[in-house]
Residue, then its C-alpha position, 0 to 999 in steps of 0.5 A: m281727424e282733420n282733412a289732410p291739407f296737402e295736394f298729394a293727399f287722397a281720401d278713401y284711397i284703395l290700398a289693394p293695388k299698392t300691395l303685392y297681395n292685391i288685397g286690401g280696402p281703403a285708407r281714410w287718408a292716403l298721403l303720396p309725397r314726392t320729396a323728403s320735405q313733403v315727407e316731413q310735412a306729411y309725417d308731422w301732420m299725421m303724427a298730430q292726428d288722433a288716428p291709426r298710422l301706417i308707413l307703406g313702401g312697395g307692399s311686398n310683405m303687407l296684408i291689408q285687411d278688407e275693411g281697409f285702414p281707418g287712419v292715415v297711410l303714408l306711401m313712400t313710393e314716389l321717393n325714387d331718386m338714385a344718385s351716384l356719389d363717389y368711391h362706389r357709393y350711391s344714395v337711393g331713395a326709399g321708394v326705389e324698387l329693390d330690383t331696379m337698384v340691383r339691375e341699374i346700379m349693381l349689375p352694370n358695375n359688377y358689384d358684390v352681393v347681387g345674389g343676396l338681393t336677386g328676386i326679392p320684391g318691394s322697395v329699398g326702404g322696405a328692404i332696409y327696414m326688414n334687412a331683406g336678403t337671402v343666405n347670400g347677403s342682406t340689404c343692411q350689410l351694404l349700407e354705409s348710412v341711412d336717413v331715418l325721419k324720427a319724431d325729433g327730425v331726420k337723423t343720419i345713422a351710420m350703419k354698424e353690424d350690431l344695428y341689424d340681424y336676421r330680417g330685422q334692425s334696431f335703427c328704425a322703430p315702428g312709426e319712424i320712416i326710412l327716407s333713403g339709404t347710402f350704399q357702399f358697394t364693392p366690385a366683385e371678382k365673379d360675373q354678377q350678371a351670371i349670378y343674377d340670372h341663375y337666381k332669377k331662374r331658380r326663383i321662378e322654378k322654385q317659388p310661385q309666381g302671382h299675387c302673394c307677400g313673399s314668405v308668409f313666416k320667418n324661418p325658425e332657428g335651424d329649420h324652414a317654415g316651408r318644410l314644417i308646413e309641408a310636413c303637415g300635409l298643408k300644401g295645396t290647402r285652399h280657403g276661398g280664393a287663397i291657397i297654400s302653394s303647392m310649389h312652396a308651402n311658405f307662400i300663400m297665394n291670392d289665387d282667385n280674388a282672395s279676401s284678407d279673411d281667406v289668407l288669415f284663415l290659412i295663416d292661422m291654420a298653418k300656425r296651429t297645425v305646425l305647433e300641434t304637430h311639431g311644437v314649433v311657434l311660427e312667427e309671421e314675416v308678413q305684416i297684417f293691418p289692422k292687427h289680427n288676433a288669431v282665432 
């Protein structure tokens, strides 16, 4: 692999502080572009390298293993512009924190679907990629269009309902990059500040606070991963510095300088036990890099 020819390139860059788990070793090269043009330059160089590649946003759904990432990591956190357009439309960069968009755009204008995005960690780019949300709404339903960097250049994709589903989408493939989204908001009749305050308070009361990725597993159809794990008696189970939260069983916490192996041990235990007890295969919502094969 060549040396990265950019002023925004950093060798042997520790990734742990860039993830909400606060776990992970160094990237061989980390690229931190500040503009869409720099992202395109970085992307072209990255794709030409014979090395693994990773796109990293706010790090809310990532577990980086302790050995680090042996290739190139492109971090999108510096693309943080927000611009008002017209008719309740806004262009929002992929690196903007989702909660910042909620607090600085949606709440002051009393836009609808605040309840769907309140308390969700991570960046707008990551939220679009994962179609993050709650039972009250999701990110992609608010999009008019999204700018995606693909192998043949930047494409502006008009959003349609058949392009996204529960915690997923089909307009940005793995290895492609979400640069920004154009959001079309709708003024709400109900007071969205009250809704925001309600769900923030509820999350603090019902979800653990600390270093974690958010929900570890997707909810299986017609059920909840946390309920299944709790029914197996695994709440509060500890391995090393990691623990299955005693507050909510779908959260595995970095409680005391946990290693990635500590977290992976509990992920594997939860999957195996739920399958043996309930016959349900849990699917990870957290993305693990490098890839992990269950023991």
